N, C-alpha and C positions, 0 to 999 in steps of 0.2 A: 234616596237609594231602596230603602227596606223595603217599602212597595213592589220597590222593582227586582228588587232580590226574589221575595213571595210570590210575583207572578213568575219569574223565569225557575224555581221552584218546582210549585205547579205545573207549571209547561213541560219541563224532566222529568216528571213522573208521571202524568197524562204518558207520556212520550214511552214510560217503560212497563207500563200498565199494557197499553196498545202493542209493545211489542214482544210481550211476554203470553197476551192472549192471541196474536198470533200464533207463537213459537209452539204452543198447546198445543194449535190447530192444526201443523201442522205435525204435530205429532201424531197425529189421534187420527186423520188422514189415512187409507192404507197404501203403504208401495205398491208403483205401478211394473216395477223390477219386479219375476222371482229369481232365485239367487239361486244360485246351485254346484253345489260341492263333494270336493271329493280329498279321502285324506291319498298324497301321492310322495310320492320319491319320485315322480319322476313325470313335469306339471307338464310338461310341452308333447309328450304326450301322452297324457290324458285328456289335457286341453279339446286335443283334435278327435275323442274319443266321444266328449261328453257333449261337444260343440251340435254335431248334426239332431241330437234327440233333442234338445233346448230349443234350437229354433222349430222345430218340430211341434211341440208344447206351446210356447208362448204365443200364437194366431190362435189356437184355439183356448187359447182362457180371456179370450179377451171381456165375458160379460160377466168377469168379477173383478174386474180394473185389470188384465199381466197386460201391459206394454212394452214391455222388452224385457231382454231374460241375459244374467250374467254370471258367468264362473265364479269361484274362488278356492283355491285349494289350499291344503292346511299340511305341514308336517306329519303331527298325531295327532292323536284324541284332544290330547288337551286342548291343541286350536285349535281342531273343529268344535271341540265342546264349548269354548270360550265363542267360537263365529256364533255357532245359535243359540247361541244365553240372549246373546247381545245384538239378534237378528240380519245380523247380518249375513246371512246362511240361512233358507226356504229348504232345500234339499239336499239330501245327500242319497247317495246308491253306495255300497259298504257292503262287503262281507257280513256274513254273520255276527263273527270274534267283535272286527269293529263295532258295526253296527250295537251289540248291545255296552259294551265300556260303552260307549255316546246315551243308550239308553240308561245304564246306571249312574250316571254323571249325571242327569233330568234335565237335560238338555231336548233329545228327542227325543219321538215315540218311535214306532212302525206304521207305516201307511199299505204299502204292501210284498209280497214275496215277489222274490225275482226267480226268474229260469236263464238259463244260457243254455243256449244250445241243441235244449231239449231237454236237456238236466234238469231237477231241482233242489237234489240234491247229492253232497258229496259224503267219503271220508277219505281219512287219514289211515296211509298205509306207513309199515316201519319195516325197513327191508336193510341188507347186509351184502356182504357178497357171499357168492354161492359156498366161496371153501369156507364158512365164518365155521365157530364152535356154534352160535349162538343158533338157537331155535325161537325161542320164545320171548316177550316182553319180559318177561322176571330177569331171564340170561341175560338182559341188558345194563344190572346190579356190577359196577365195576366200573364198565366199557365209557366208550362218546358215543356220543350222536351230533351231528350235523342237520340245524335246522335253519332258514331263510330268517330273521328275524321278527322284531315284538310285535308287529301291527299284525303279523301273518294270522293268517286264523287255521288254516289247513301245516303252514311249512312251524308255529309253533305254539298257538293258545290250546288249539285240542290233540298236538302231541303229551305238550306239559299238562293238560289233564289228565287226558287216560294214564300218566307214569306218575302222578298222583292220586290217583283213585286206586291204583296197583301199589301201591305203598310202596313206590321207587323213591327214594330221597333226590334234589335234582342237584347241581351244585353246574354255577355259570364257567367257563372257561376259554381263555382270553387270548389262545392260541391252541394249533393240536399239541404241542411240547407242555401247555400248562399241569400241574401237578392236578388230580383232582381229592377231592376227599376220600378219603379210603368208605368203600363200598356205595357206592352214590354211584347216579348215572352223572358224568359229567357232558355239558352239552355247550357247545361251539353254535355261536353265529357265525353264518359265510353269506349274503345278504340278496342272493336269488336259488333258485328253485335248480338251474342245470350243477353251480354252485356245491350244494349238498350232494348231489348226484359225483360229483369230481371227487370232493373230497374223500366219498367211499368207493371208488375203483380203484383211486390211489392210495389205498390204507391210511390216507390222512387219519381217518376217525373209523369206528368200526361199522357204524348205522346209518341210517339216515330217516328223513317222515318228512312227508306230503302227502299230498290229497290222488286219491284213483288216481284223479282225471291227468295230472301230473304224471304218472307215474305212466298213462297210454298216449302222452304227449313227447312228441319226438324233438320239440322244443328244450325241454326240458328233464328229460333224458333219452341222450341216441340211441339208436341200436347197441351199439359197440360197449353200451354199456352196461345197459338190460341184460347181456342175454350173460355178465356178468353179475347180476341178480337176480334173491329171490324174498319171496315180503315172508314176513312174520309173523306178523299183526296185523292186525284192522278195526279201528275203529265205529264205534255204532254209527247212522250217520247225521246229517247234518246238513243243514238248510243252504241254500248254494249262495242268497243271496237274500237281501233286504232294503226296501226303499225307504230313506229314513227322513221326516220332516221336523222342523223345529218345535219346541213346544210352547204356545201361547199366539202361532201363528191362523190367521185368519178361516171362520171353518167356511168360510164357502167355495177360500182358495182353495182349500184340503180335500175339500170336495171333488171342485172341479176336477184338480189335481189327478186325481182318485181317476175320475169316468175315463180322464183324456187317457192316461196310462193304460189304462185299461181293453180300450179300446184300441187302442193302439196295433197289437201282434192282429187283428182284423183291416187293416187299414196299408190300402198294399202302397200305398204313401208311404210310413213309416218305416219300410222294411230295410232300406239302407240304412236310414239310422238306427232302427234297433242293431244293425249286425253291426253297427260300424262300437253300439255301446255295449259295448265289453260280450260282445257274441250273444244279447239277450234275445229270447223268442216270446217271451213273454210276460204278463207279470198277472197274479195269482191275489184275492184278498185272502188276509190276512183272520183264518178260521180259528177255531177251536182246539184240534189239535196241531196246526201253528203255533200256536202262542203259547199252547204246556213246552213244546220242545224248546222254545226260542229261552222262555222262563228258564228250564231245566237247567240249557246250556248256560241263559246270565250266571248263574246263581252257582254253575260249577268255575266259567272264567274267569268270579269275582275274588274265590277259592284261590285261582291260581294266581292273581297279582295281588292277592292280600301272604302269598307265603314267597312269592321272589323281592317283591317290595319291602 
């Protein structure tokens, strides 16, 4: 019996070793799947915007082993960062603020700068009603401000950064009737760009902030509202958006993805997919100037996070 038990043990050990060898081999083999991610509070809409470009890219990645594309979304930067670190997402298209938060978490780095609608940068505008006594950013002290949500670059991160750079203390409000800290700017998250405009127009708050692109977009600022508003402050320009790839991505896959995206703007076959991809008109290399602007914004946004959290 002891001989049989010994034989069984040896056979079991051989199977375990063989299984471990297969597992290592499988883990080491490059994945044939390219996963595109997005931080989203509206997955159904964003899926329809992401899928056409992914379908365009995947067949052009066959030479580096990519055979299939998938989409994975996350509700916030923390969850997306986890997906990137674990290799569950390879490529993320994000606004600059969200992209820099992912980079600071060590989970991704910039691949390309994104141009949307022929525009490569934007700035945040602070606005009030025309009959408001507020004439400057500094005069927001003691007043209330409508912002979008904590993941919005133009509707939260940049406004908060501008307030802090100008020495204005900020105090979050839970409702328009909430009491703010004396001498601070009380800010209220209202969920959408249209809500920002509506809260200001209805005098529920004193001011609002979002991008100059939203200011010119009737979907976010109806003419009936805009004629009653005026801008009191504009931020410095900010890059529009960034394509990010996960840290540790196969260099060959990363290089090929960069080439495919850079060439897409000149390929008529990519036109419809790019238009669906948040109105993207082109991708551009991350040059020295772009990198410096990203670094400066990243440091500022980290300061905002540290102060607010």
